[in-house]
Each structure stands twice: as structure tokens, then as C-alpha cells.
C-alpha positions in Angstrom: 76.2 2.7 -11.1 75.1 5.7 -13.2 73.6 8.7 -11.8 70.2 8.0 -13.5 70.0 4.7 -11.8 70.9 6.3 -8.4 68.2 8.9 -8.7 65.6 6.3 -9.7 66.4 4.3 -6.7 66.3 7.3 -4.4 62.9 8.4 -5.8 61.4 4.9 -5.6 62.5 4.8 -1.9 61.0 8.3 -1.3 57.6 7.3 -3.0 57.5 4.0 -0.8 58.4 5.9 2.3 55.7 8.6 1.6 53.1 5.9 1.1 54.0 4.2 4.3 53.6 7.4 6.2 50.5 8.7 4.4 48.2 5.5 4.1 47.8 4.9 7.7 46.8 8.5 8.3 44.3 8.3 5.3 42.8 5.3 6.7 42.3 6.8 10.1 40.8 9.9 8.5 38.3 7.8 6.4 37.2 5.8 9.6 36.8 9.0 11.4 34.5 10.6 8.8 31.0 10.9 9.8 28.7 8.1 8.4 26.6 9.3 5.5 22.9 9.0 6.1 21.1 6.0 4.7 18.5 7.1 2.0 15.0 6.4 3.0 13.7 3.6 0.8 9.9 3.2 0.4 8.7 -0.3 0.1 7.0 -1.0 -3.3 3.2 -0.8 -3.6 1.2 -3.9 -2.6 0.0 -5.9 -5.5 -3.4 -7.6 -5.6 -2.0 -11.2 -5.8 -0.1 -10.8 -2.6 -3.0 -9.4 -0.5 -5.8 -11.3 1.1 -8.9 -9.0 1.1 -11.7 -9.8 3.6 -14.6 -8.2 5.4 -15.0 -8.2 9.1 -18.7 -8.9 9.2 -19.2 -7.6 12.8 -20.4 -4.2 11.5 -21.6 -1.3 13.5 -24.9 0.2 12.6 -26.0 3.9 12.7 -28.8 5.9 11.1 -29.6 3.6 8.2 -26.1 2.3 7.5 -23.8 -0.3 8.6 -20.0 0.3 8.8 -17.7 -2.5 8.1 -13.9 -2.9 8.3 -12.6 -4.0 4.9 -9.4 -5.8 5.7 -6.1 -6.1 3.7 -3.6 -8.6 4.9 -0.1 -8.7 3.3 0.9 -12.3 2.5 3.2 -11.4 -0.4 6.4 -12.5 1.5 7.8 -8.8 1.5 7.0 -5.5 3.0 4.7 -3.4 0.7 2.7 -0.1 0.9 -0.9 0.9 0.3 -1.9 4.6 -0.2 -5.6 5.7 -1.0 -9.1 4.4 -1.5 -9.9 1.0 -2.6 -12.4 0.9 -5.6 -15.4 -1.2 -4.7 -18.5 -2.5 -6.6 -21.3 -4.7 -5.5 -21.4 -7.9 -7.7 -24.2 -10.4 -8.5 -23.8 -14.1 -8.2 -22.6 -14.2 -11.8 -20.1 -11.4 -11.1 -22.0 -8.7 -12.8 -21.6 -5.1 -11.5 -24.6 -3.8 -9.5 -25.3 0.0 -9.1 -22.7 2.5 -8.7 -19.2 2.0 -7.2 -18.6 3.1 -3.6 -18.1 6.8 -3.2 -14.9 7.9 -1.6 -15.3 9.5 1.9 -13.1 12.5 1.6 -13.5 13.5 5.2 -10.1 11.6 5.7 -6.9 12.3 3.9 -5.1 9.3 2.5 -1.7 8.4 3.9 0.9 5.8 2.8 0.6 2.8 5.1 3.4 0.1 5.3 2.5 -3.6 5.6 5.0 -6.0 6.8 4.6 -9.7 6.0 1.4 -10.9 7.7 0.3 -7.4 8.9 -3.3 -6.1 8.2 -4.7 -2.8 7.7 -8.3 -1.6 6.9 -10.6 0.8 5.1 -14.0 1.5 6.6 -16.9 0.6 4.3 -20.3 2.1 4.9 -23.3 0.2 3.3 -26.6 2.1 3.4 -29.7 0.2 4.1 -31.3 0.2 0.6 -34.7 0.1 2.0 -34.4 3.8 2.9 -33.6 4.8 -0.5 -36.4 5.4 -3.2 -37.1 1.9 -4.7 -37.7 3.4 -8.2 -34.2 4.9 -8.2 -32.4 2.1 -6.4 -34.0 -1.0 -7.7 -32.9 -3.1 -4.7 -31.4 -6.6 -5.1 -29.2 -8.8 -3.1 -25.6 -8.5 -4.0 -23.4 -11.7 -3.7 -20.3 -9.9 -2.7 -17.9 -7.0 -3.3 -15.4 -6.6 -6.2 -12.3 -4.8 -4.5 -9.4 -3.2 -6.1 -6.7 -2.4 -3.6 -5.6 1.3 -3.8 -3.6 2.0 -7.1 -4.1 -1.5 -8.6 -5.6 -2.8 -11.7 -6.6 -6.3 -10.5 -9.5 -6.9 -8.2 -10.6 -9.6 -5.9 -14.2 -10.7 -5.1 -15.2 -10.7 -1.3 -18.3 -13.0 -0.9 -20.9 -11.2 1.3 -24.5 -11.0 0.7 -26.2 -7.7 1.4 -28.8 -5.3 0.0 -27.6 -3.3 -3.0 -29.0 -1.0 -5.6 -29.0 -2.5 -9.2 -29.5 0.9 -10.8 -26.5 3.3 -11.1 -26.8 6.8 -9.9 -28.0 6.0 -6.3 -25.0 5.9 -3.9 -25.4 3.1 -1.3 -21.7 2.6 -0.4 -18.9 4.9 0.8 -15.3 4.0 1.7 -12.6 5.7 3.6 -8.9 5.5 2.8 -6.8 2.6 4.0 -5.4 3.2 7.5 -3.6 1.1 10.1 
């Protein structure tokens, strides 16, 4: 056996021996290390096709207005979020827009709400009795329902609900608050 072979054998044994000593210690050190925090993952925004939009018609009246809960139920099959104000228009029986869209009630700050599968959240909708508005500016008619765009969405759903509306734009007869739990 020559000296080179002898040195190679000795080095191989030394490397194997060091690995046998160091690996268990490294494994213990790795398992003893503190766990890294899991990053906060925000659920995606709720898309219109996965949401049922409906109106709780047991409204509360006050000073020439009725306040209704416009409800958003998540049936998408996954958790999603809503943040902000829905866009709402009154519509005729043929789907034509009536008057101005609902004005945002900025007395409340919008916050992100998370909806798990089957969960419902609301936005309070105020509908003014158009009988108290100047008829010449309002041009009162009966709306067939509401066209509702969920916050941050480009597709709408129509919620059937007959109510007094203005057919002329410019006169505000609806106000909506942001979506809340």
C-alpha cells in the first residue's frame, strides 16, 4: 500500500467520522430554532358571481327615509373579502337606469371584511321617500329593483324590489354605507 492510498483512506475515515458527529448536532440545532412567523395571507376579493345579493325588506323608517340592510352572502366555495361601498342604481322593469346612483355615506370608514363560505355581511341602504322631494326635479316613478355592484367589482346583479325612485338625475334619493359585518 502506498502512502497516497493510506492518506486517502485516513481522510475518508476522518470526513465520515466528522459527519457522524456533526449531523446529529445540526439536526438538533435546526429543530431548536424558533419557528418563523407565518406570513399573513389576505383572502382574494369576493367576485360578483360567487355572491348572492339580497335586500332585507324589513326596513326601519325615520324622517322621510327607510333604511334597509343590503346583504352579501358568500357562496363562492372559498373565503373572500369585501372592502368599500357598493355601487347602486335604481332600475326600471326593462333594466334601464333611473336617476342618480346611490351616494356614499362617508360618515363611516370602509374596512376589509372577510367572508367565509356561507357568511353574510351588509351595507345599510337609505332610500328617501321621493314624495318629499320636488317633483319637478325628481320626476318620481316606481323602480323595479336595484342594480348592485359589490365593492371593487365590475359586474352587477339586479335585486328585485319595487320602490319609489327619481327618474331624473341630480336629485339624491339613495345613500349607502360601506360593507360591514
